[in-house]
C-alpha positions in Angstrom: -57.9 -27.9 -24.1 -54.6 -28.7 -22.6 -54.1 -28.1 -18.8 -51.4 -25.7 -18.2 -48.8 -27.0 -15.7 -48.2 -24.4 -12.9 -44.7 -24.7 -12.0 -44.4 -23.6 -8.6 -40.9 -21.9 -7.3 -40.5 -22.5 -3.6 -40.2 -19.4 -1.6 -36.9 -20.6 -0.2 -35.2 -20.6 -3.6 -31.4 -21.1 -3.0 -30.8 -19.4 -6.5 -32.5 -16.2 -5.8 -30.8 -13.0 -6.5 -30.7 -11.8 -2.9 -29.3 -15.0 -1.7 -26.5 -15.1 -4.4 -25.7 -11.5 -3.4 -25.5 -12.3 0.3 -23.2 -15.3 -0.5 -21.0 -13.0 -2.5 -20.8 -10.5 0.0 -19.9 -13.0 2.7 -17.2 -14.6 0.4 -15.6 -11.3 -0.2 -15.7 -10.3 3.4 -14.1 -13.5 4.4 -11.3 -13.1 1.9 -10.6 -9.7 3.1 -10.4 -10.8 6.6 -8.2 -13.7 5.8 -5.9 -11.4 3.5 -5.7 -8.9 6.3 -4.8 -11.5 9.0 -2.1 -13.0 6.4 -0.7 -9.6 5.8 -0.4 -8.7 9.5 1.1 -12.1 10.5 3.5 -12.2 7.7 4.9 -8.7 8.5 5.7 -9.4 12.0 3.1 -6.9 13.1 1.7 -9.4 15.7 5.0 -10.2 17.4 7.4 -8.2 19.1 10.9 -7.6 18.0 13.7 -8.9 20.3 16.4 -6.7 21.8 19.1 -7.6 19.2 16.4 -7.0 16.5 15.6 -3.5 17.9 19.1 -2.6 18.2 20.0 -3.6 14.8 17.0 -1.5 13.4 18.3 1.6 15.3 21.7 0.9 13.7 20.2 0.8 10.2 18.0 3.8 10.8 21.3 5.8 12.1 23.0 4.9 8.9 20.1 5.8 6.8 20.0 9.2 8.5 23.6 9.7 7.9 23.5 8.9 4.2 20.4 11.1 3.8 22.0 14.1 5.3 25.1 13.7 3.1 22.7 13.3 0.1 21.0 16.4 1.0 24.0 18.5 1.7 25.6 17.2 -1.7 22.3 17.9 -3.9 22.0 21.5 -2.1 25.5 22.1 -2.9 25.2 21.0 -6.6 21.8 23.2 -6.9 23.7 26.3 -5.5 26.6 25.7 -8.0 24.1 25.4 -10.8 22.2 28.5 -10.0 25.6 30.4 -9.8 26.9 29.3 -13.1 23.4 30.2 -14.6 23.4 33.4 -13.1 27.1 34.1 -14.3 26.1 33.0 -17.7 22.9 35.2 -18.0 25.2 38.3 -16.8 27.9 37.6 -19.6 25.0 37.0 -22.0 23.6 40.6 -21.1 26.9 42.4 -21.5 
């Protein structure tokens, strides 16, 4: 009769499923933290703008507001013309 060898797995197995999940969670958390810090620092969120930059941003915002107002005025005018012409077309068709 051959002796069966008992292979003993230590309790502190570095390849246990729980340890692997903990390491993966740690890596994902660290990756998210680094990504967040990189995104905040690259966007300038952590630094204040100078007075010149604030003034230039206000000027750009003002230009955008003017252009948007002109755009809305023009599109509203075109929609009004479209519905007037559609109404006139329907009136002429019904005669």
